[in-house]
C-alpha positions in Angstrom: 37.0 47.7 -128.2 36.0 51.3 -127.4 35.4 52.4 -123.9 31.7 52.8 -124.8 31.6 49.3 -126.2 33.4 47.9 -123.1 30.9 49.7 -120.9 27.9 48.4 -122.8 29.3 44.8 -122.7 29.9 45.0 -119.0 26.4 46.4 -118.4 24.8 43.7 -120.5 26.7 40.9 -118.7 25.8 42.4 -115.3 22.1 42.6 -116.4 22.1 39.0 -117.5 23.6 37.9 -114.2 21.1 40.0 -112.3 18.1 38.6 -114.3 19.3 35.0 -113.8 19.6 35.8 -110.1 16.1 37.2 -110.0 14.7 34.2 -111.8 16.4 31.9 -109.3 15.2 34.0 -106.3 11.6 34.0 -107.6 11.8 30.2 -108.2 13.2 29.7 -104.8 10.3 31.6 -103.2 7.5 29.9 -105.1 8.8 26.3 -105.2 7.7 23.6 -102.8 11.3 22.3 -102.7 14.4 24.5 -102.8 18.1 24.8 -101.9 20.1 28.0 -101.4 23.9 27.2 -101.7 24.7 30.8 -100.6 23.0 30.5 -97.2 25.2 28.5 -94.8 23.6 27.3 -91.6 26.4 25.3 -89.9 28.2 21.9 -90.1 26.3 18.8 -91.0 25.7 16.8 -87.8 27.7 13.6 -88.0 24.9 11.2 -87.0 26.2 8.6 -89.5 27.6 6.1 -87.1 27.3 2.4 -87.4 27.6 -0.8 -85.3 30.5 -3.1 -86.1 33.3 -2.7 -88.7 34.6 -4.8 -91.5 34.7 -8.5 -90.5 38.0 -9.0 -88.6 37.7 -12.8 -88.8 37.8 -12.7 -92.6 40.3 -9.9 -93.4 42.6 -12.2 -95.3 39.7 -13.7 -97.3 37.3 -10.9 -98.0 38.7 -7.6 -96.7 36.1 -4.9 -96.5 38.2 -2.3 -94.8 38.2 0.0 -97.9 34.4 -0.3 -98.2 34.0 0.7 -94.6 36.4 3.6 -94.8 34.6 4.9 -97.9 31.4 5.6 -95.9 33.2 8.0 -93.5 31.3 6.7 -90.6 31.5 9.1 -87.7 31.5 6.4 -84.9 31.5 2.7 -84.6 29.8 1.0 -81.7 31.4 -2.3 -80.8 28.3 -4.3 -79.7 28.0 -7.9 -80.9 31.5 -8.1 -82.3 31.8 -11.8 -81.5 28.6 -12.6 -83.4 30.0 -10.9 -86.4 33.5 -12.5 -86.1 33.0 -16.2 -85.6 35.5 -17.8 -83.3 37.1 -14.5 -82.2 37.4 -13.3 -78.6 36.5 -9.7 -79.1 35.3 -6.7 -77.0 33.0 -8.4 -74.5 34.2 -8.3 -70.9 34.1 -12.1 -70.5 35.9 -12.5 -73.9 38.8 -10.3 -72.7 38.7 -11.4 -69.0 38.0 -15.2 -69.3 37.8 -16.0 -65.6 35.4 -13.4 -64.1 36.5 -14.5 -60.6 40.2 -13.7 -61.2 42.2 -10.7 -60.0 41.4 -7.6 -62.1 44.6 -6.0 -61.1 46.7 -8.7 -62.7 47.3 -7.9 -66.4 48.0 -11.6 -67.1 44.3 -12.3 -66.6 43.3 -10.2 -69.7 43.4 -11.2 -73.4 43.5 -8.0 -75.4 45.2 -8.8 -78.6 42.3 -9.4 -81.1 40.3 -6.5 -79.7 43.5 -4.3 -80.0 43.7 -5.1 -83.7 40.0 -4.7 -84.3 39.9 -1.3 -82.8 43.1 -0.3 -84.7 41.3 -1.1 -88.0 38.4 1.2 -86.9 40.8 4.0 -86.0 42.7 3.6 -89.2 39.3 4.2 -91.0 38.9 7.5 -89.2 36.0 6.6 -87.1 35.6 6.9 -83.3 35.1 3.6 -81.5 32.3 3.4 -78.9 33.2 0.7 -76.5 30.2 -1.3 -75.0 31.2 -2.8 -71.7 29.3 -6.0 -71.0 28.2 -8.8 -73.3 26.7 -9.6 -76.7 23.1 -10.8 -76.8 22.5 -14.5 -76.1 19.7 -16.5 -77.8 20.6 -19.7 -76.0 18.1 -21.4 -73.6 20.6 -21.0 -70.8 22.2 -17.5 -70.4 25.9 -17.7 -69.6 27.0 -14.1 -69.6 23.8 -12.1 -70.5 22.8 -11.8 -66.9 23.3 -9.5 -63.9 26.9 -9.7 -62.6 27.0 -11.2 -59.1 29.6 -8.8 -57.8 29.2 -5.2 -59.1 32.4 -3.9 -57.6 34.5 -6.7 -58.9 33.0 -6.3 -62.4 33.7 -2.6 -62.2 37.3 -3.3 -61.5 37.5 -5.5 -64.6 36.0 -2.7 -66.7 38.5 -0.3 -65.3 41.3 -2.6 -66.4 39.9 -2.5 -70.0 39.7 1.3 -70.1 43.2 1.5 -68.6 44.6 -0.7 -71.3 43.2 1.5 -74.1 43.6 4.9 -72.6 46.5 4.7 -70.2 48.8 2.2 -71.8 48.4 -0.4 -69.1 49.2 -4.1 -69.9 51.2 -3.2 -73.0 48.3 -1.0 -74.1 47.7 2.3 -75.8 46.9 5.9 -75.1 44.1 6.1 -77.6 41.8 8.2 -75.5 38.7 6.3 -76.5 36.0 8.8 -75.5 32.8 6.7 -75.1 32.2 3.9 -72.7 28.8 2.3 -72.6 27.7 0.2 -69.6 25.8 -2.9 -70.8 23.3 -3.4 -73.6 19.5 -3.6 -73.5 19.0 -4.6 -69.8 15.3 -4.3 -70.3 15.3 -7.3 -72.7 14.8 -10.3 -70.4 16.1 -12.9 -70.7 18.2 -12.3 -73.8 20.4 -9.6 -72.1 19.5 -9.5 -68.3 17.9 -11.7 -65.8 16.4 -9.3 -63.1 13.1 -7.7 -63.8 13.7 -5.1 -61.2 14.9 -2.0 -63.1 16.6 -0.7 -60.1 19.0 -3.7 -60.2 20.5 -2.4 -63.5 20.5 1.2 -62.3 22.5 0.2 -59.2 24.9 -1.8 -61.4 25.3 1.2 -63.7 26.0 3.6 -60.8 28.7 1.3 -59.3 30.5 0.9 -62.6 30.1 4.5 -63.7 31.4 5.9 -60.4 34.4 3.5 -60.5 35.3 4.6 -64.0 34.9 8.3 -63.3 37.2 8.0 -60.3 40.1 6.8 -62.4 39.3 8.3 -65.8 37.7 11.8 -65.3 37.9 12.7 -69.0 36.0 9.8 -70.6 32.3 9.9 -71.4 30.3 7.3 -69.6 26.7 6.3 -70.5 24.0 3.8 -71.1 21.6 2.0 -70.7 21.3 1.1 -74.4 17.6 0.6 -73.9 15.5 -1.4 -76.3 13.0 1.5 -77.0 12.9 4.8 -75.2 11.0 4.0 -72.0 10.9 7.4 -70.4 10.1 6.0 -66.9 13.2 3.8 -67.0 15.3 6.8 -68.3 13.9 9.0 -65.5 14.7 6.4 -62.8 18.2 6.0 -64.0 18.7 9.7 -64.0 17.3 10.1 -60.6 19.6 7.5 -59.1 22.6 9.0 -60.9 21.7 12.4 -59.4 21.3 10.9 -55.9 24.6 9.0 -56.1 26.5 11.7 -58.0 27.2 9.2 -60.8 28.0 10.4 -64.3 25.5 10.1 -67.1 27.4 11.7 -69.9 25.3 10.1 -72.6 21.9 8.3 -72.7 21.5 5.6 -75.3 18.6 3.7 -76.7 17.6 1.6 -79.7 14.8 1.5 -82.2 13.8 -0.7 -85.2 11.2 1.2 -87.3 9.4 1.5 -90.5 8.0 5.0 -89.9 10.5 7.9 -89.9 8.8 9.6 -87.0 9.6 6.6 -84.8 13.2 7.7 -85.0 12.8 11.4 -85.4 10.4 12.2 -82.6 11.8 10.3 -79.5 15.0 12.4 -79.1 12.8 15.4 -78.3 11.0 13.4 -75.6 14.3 12.0 -74.2 15.8 15.4 -74.2 13.0 16.9 -72.1 13.0 14.0 -69.7 16.7 14.4 -69.0 16.5 18.2 -68.8 13.7 17.9 -66.2 15.8 15.4 -64.3 18.8 17.8 -64.1 20.9 16.4 -66.9 20.8 19.1 -69.6 24.2 18.3 -70.9 23.8 14.6 -71.3 24.3 13.6 -75.0 21.6 11.6 -76.8 22.7 8.5 -78.6 20.3 6.4 -80.6 23.0 3.9 -81.1 21.2 0.9 -82.6 18.6 1.4 -85.3 17.5 -0.2 -88.5 14.7 -0.1 -91.1 12.2 -2.7 -90.0 9.1 -3.3 -92.2 8.3 -6.6 -90.6 7.8 -8.5 -87.3 10.3 -10.0 -84.9 8.8 -13.5 -85.2 9.5 -13.3 -88.9 13.2 -12.3 -88.5 13.9 -14.5 -85.5 11.3 -17.1 -85.8 9.5 -19.2 -88.4 6.4 -17.0 -89.1 6.1 -16.8 -92.9 8.6 -19.5 -93.5 11.9 -19.3 -95.4 10.2 -17.3 -98.2 9.5 -14.4 -95.9 13.1 -14.3 -94.7 14.3 -14.4 -98.3 12.0 -11.5 -99.3 13.3 -9.5 -96.3 16.9 -10.1 -97.4 16.6 -9.5 -101.1 13.4 -7.4 -101.9 13.5 -3.7 -102.7 10.9 -3.4 -100.0 12.9 -5.5 -97.5 15.4 -4.7 -94.8 18.2 -3.5 -97.1 16.6 -2.4 -100.4 15.6 0.8 -102.1 13.0 1.6 -99.5 15.5 1.1 -96.7 18.0 3.3 -98.4 15.6 6.1 -98.8 14.5 5.7 -95.2 18.1 5.8 -94.0 19.0 9.1 -95.8 15.6 10.7 -94.8 16.3 9.9 -91.2 19.9 11.1 -91.3 18.6 14.4 -92.8 15.8 14.9 -90.4 18.1 14.3 -87.4 20.0 17.5 -88.5 17.2 19.6 -87.0 16.7 17.7 -83.8 18.5 17.2 -80.4 20.1 13.8 -81.3 23.9 13.9 -80.9 24.8 10.5 -82.3 23.2 7.7 -84.3 24.6 4.2 -85.0 23.0 2.0 -87.6 22.9 -1.7 -87.0 25.1 -2.9 -88.6 27.9 -2.8 -91.2 28.6 -6.5 -91.6 26.4 -8.7 -89.5 24.6 -11.1 -91.8 20.9 -10.5 -91.3 21.3 -6.8 -90.5 24.4 -5.8 -92.5 25.1 -3.8 -95.5 26.7 -6.7 -97.4 24.8 -9.8 -98.5 25.9 -13.4 -98.0 27.5 -13.3 -101.5 29.6 -10.2 -100.8 27.3 -7.8 -102.7 27.0 -4.3 -101.3 23.4 -3.5 -100.5 21.4 -0.3 -101.2 21.7 0.7 -97.6 25.5 0.7 -97.9 25.2 3.2 -100.8 22.8 5.3 -98.7 25.6 5.7 -96.2 28.2 6.2 -98.9 26.3 9.2 -100.3 25.8 10.8 -96.9 29.5 10.1 -96.2 30.5 11.9 -99.4 28.6 15.0 -98.3 30.1 15.0 -94.8 33.6 14.5 -96.1 33.6 16.6 -99.3 30.9 19.3 -98.5 30.4 19.4 -94.8 28.8 22.8 -94.4 25.0 22.7 -94.5 22.9 25.2 -96.4 19.3 26.2 -96.3 16.7 24.0 -97.9 12.9 23.8 -98.0 11.2 20.4 -98.0 7.8 20.5 -96.2 6.8 16.9 -97.1 6.9 14.3 -94.4 8.6 11.7 -96.6 10.7 13.8 -98.8 13.9 15.5 -97.5 16.6 17.7 -98.9 20.1 18.1 -97.4 22.2 20.7 -99.2 25.8 21.4 -98.4 29.0 23.1 -99.6 32.7 22.9 -98.8 34.6 25.8 -97.1 35.5 27.4 -100.4 32.0 27.0 -101.9 33.4 25.0 -104.8 31.9 21.6 -104.0 28.1 21.7 -103.8 26.0 18.6 -102.9 22.3 18.0 -102.6 21.0 14.8 -101.1 17.3 14.1 -101.9 15.5 11.2 -100.1 12.1 10.2 -101.5 10.6 7.5 -99.2 7.6 5.3 -99.9 5.3 7.6 -101.9 2.4 5.6 -103.3 1.9 8.0 -106.3 5.5 9.0 -107.2 5.7 12.2 -109.2 8.5 14.4 -110.5 9.8 16.9 -108.0 11.1 20.3 -109.0 13.7 21.9 -106.8 14.4 25.6 -107.1 18.2 26.4 -107.0 20.0 29.4 -105.7 23.7 30.0 -105.5 24.4 28.2 -108.8 24.0 29.2 -112.4 20.3 29.3 -113.6 21.0 26.6 -116.1 23.5 23.8 -116.5 24.3 20.2 -116.3 24.8 18.1 -113.1 25.9 14.6 -112.2 23.3 12.6 -110.4 23.8 9.4 -108.4 20.5 7.5 -107.9 19.4 4.6 -105.8 16.1 3.0 -106.7 14.3 -0.3 -107.4 16.2 -0.8 -110.7 19.7 0.1 -109.5 21.6 0.1 -106.3 23.9 2.9 -107.5 23.9 4.5 -110.9 25.3 7.8 -112.2 23.7 9.9 -114.9 23.9 13.5 -116.2 20.9 15.7 -115.9 20.3 19.2 -117.5 18.3 21.9 -115.7 17.2 25.4 -116.7 15.5 28.5 -115.3 16.9 27.9 -111.9 14.9 24.6 -111.4 16.1 21.0 -111.3 13.5 18.3 -111.9 14.0 14.7 -110.6 11.9 11.7 -111.5 11.8 9.3 -108.5 10.3 5.9 -108.1 8.2 5.0 -105.1 11.4 5.2 -103.1 14.6 6.8 -104.4 17.7 8.5 -103.2 19.5 11.2 -105.3 22.9 12.8 -104.7 23.3 15.8 -107.1 26.9 17.0 -107.6 27.1 20.6 -108.8 
């Protein structure tokens, strides 16, 4: 080839690349939905935590360790572990320290072995355990442990023994440096979790335990109250007392079961302002128990609607775990990227009514929603610019450090008149073929190949759908 020919060829190639780039830029500017893989804006926030891990009580019968690991959960909150592992003495203070009147300084009074192994499985999976000190919920007529401890100081010493075992090697323990220690669960739910309607009773209990733990373990993060809902008055009062007593409040936790995304997306802003105003600007925000909830509690826990209503909730695409729930999950995880929330923990991985696995061992659509988010955070963890102005449609684009792996997670939640959505692409060739994983009413998880051109990718969702596009 002559020098002139080489020059013309190079010029032509450069012009084509330029024109394709221009097409992509114009498409990006005009489109309602777009992603720019060249515009990095920081790491994806790891709000993909969960409550509970693979069932420890069934690990030789139906081991789900690999399934749990595949989701790349960021954190695992240990609340309700005995409920999920029938017959096992796990996590709860009274399960480890059977005689609450015994001497907390004597290591012989503790029974750690099952909890040791349960937490070891979680750490093996790469997730950070969040240890909830206290008890699991009780739905019995008489409450045996889900009530205010009679001696706050004595209970605090027992809690210190548990932390010492896992972080300081005490009682044949470990130096795992478990960072998060939560004091009790839902003390505003009476009588299932607490028995004193005076909110200050819990606040005083929290202060006693928190100060005792801080005195011996200055590096751990101590928090609570794991509220049911985000009662700002209760949060404000707890913060006030912590300020007065110089007690730590390293993280503030609450719970929400919701069917509208804003019920999970908006409260962190309110909680953040409340804590800032109370003098706790560095306190982390943990919405550490949440679930899609298109129903009423008297249907889930009672008999309203009969057995058919419960069956629909468990199996329907519109139920607790179906396509709608999957789209809801990934939409919320995406929207939390632009808010003040530091940690989220879905309820739950395995627990029957609430879990990601049905009673026959089948993985539910909500499992795959977390699997797709986990793929992004593990394979392409750097977030890029997207545009998605719709309230119930979200885009989460990301790349790896080298810019080789590119991912786009699209959540399309509960649109009554579903229509194709066109997404303008920048930072990839103007035409090509991509692999698309889809969750919808017809399939829990299916992979197809989709072609796109002119810098625009078009997806055809159902009323609720999730797409993960691999470029």
